C-alpha positions in Angstrom: -157.3 -37.9 80.3 -156.4 -36.1 83.6 -152.8 -36.4 84.8 -152.0 -35.6 88.1 -149.7 -32.6 88.1 -146.2 -33.6 89.7 -143.7 -30.9 91.1 -140.2 -31.9 89.9 -138.7 -28.4 90.9 -136.3 -28.3 93.5 -134.7 -25.7 95.7 -132.0 -23.4 94.1 -128.6 -24.6 94.8 -126.2 -22.2 96.1 -122.5 -22.4 94.9 -119.4 -21.1 96.6 -117.3 -19.0 94.2 -114.7 -22.1 94.4 -117.1 -24.4 93.1 -118.2 -22.6 90.3 -116.6 -23.1 86.7 -115.7 -20.2 84.5 -117.8 -19.6 81.5 -115.6 -19.0 78.2 -117.0 -16.6 75.9 -116.5 -17.1 72.2 -117.0 -14.5 69.4 -116.7 -14.2 65.6 -113.6 -12.4 64.4 -112.7 -11.9 60.7 -114.9 -15.0 59.5 -113.5 -17.6 62.4 -114.6 -18.1 66.0 -112.0 -17.3 69.1 -112.3 -17.2 72.9 -112.5 -13.6 74.2 -109.9 -14.6 76.8 -106.8 -14.9 74.3 -107.8 -11.2 72.7 -105.2 -8.3 73.3 -106.3 -5.3 75.7 -107.2 -3.2 72.6 -109.9 -5.9 71.2 -111.2 -6.6 74.6 -112.0 -3.0 74.7 -113.5 -3.1 71.7 -115.7 -6.4 72.2 -117.1 -4.7 75.4 -118.0 -1.6 73.4 -120.2 -3.8 70.9 -123.6 -2.8 70.4 -126.5 -5.3 70.0 -129.4 -5.0 67.7 -132.4 -6.6 67.3 -133.7 -7.1 63.7 -137.3 -6.8 62.8 -139.4 -9.5 61.3 -139.9 -9.0 57.4 -144.1 -8.8 57.3 -144.5 -7.3 53.9 -144.1 -3.5 54.7 -145.8 -3.4 58.3 -143.5 -2.3 60.9 -143.2 -5.2 63.8 -140.1 -3.8 65.8 
């Protein structure tokens, strides 16, 4: 059965900075979640220095990284 392709894409909207809503970033600290905005200056610096890693999938001794 063939269905005609319909285009649902619209042109991208451009927002002014005054129209944007700030994104609140939360992170896990000492077993519970807190918004980064509530951190003191030292903790904000530590959060900025964090490194992210990608864990490899376990696959019976073969490396999949």
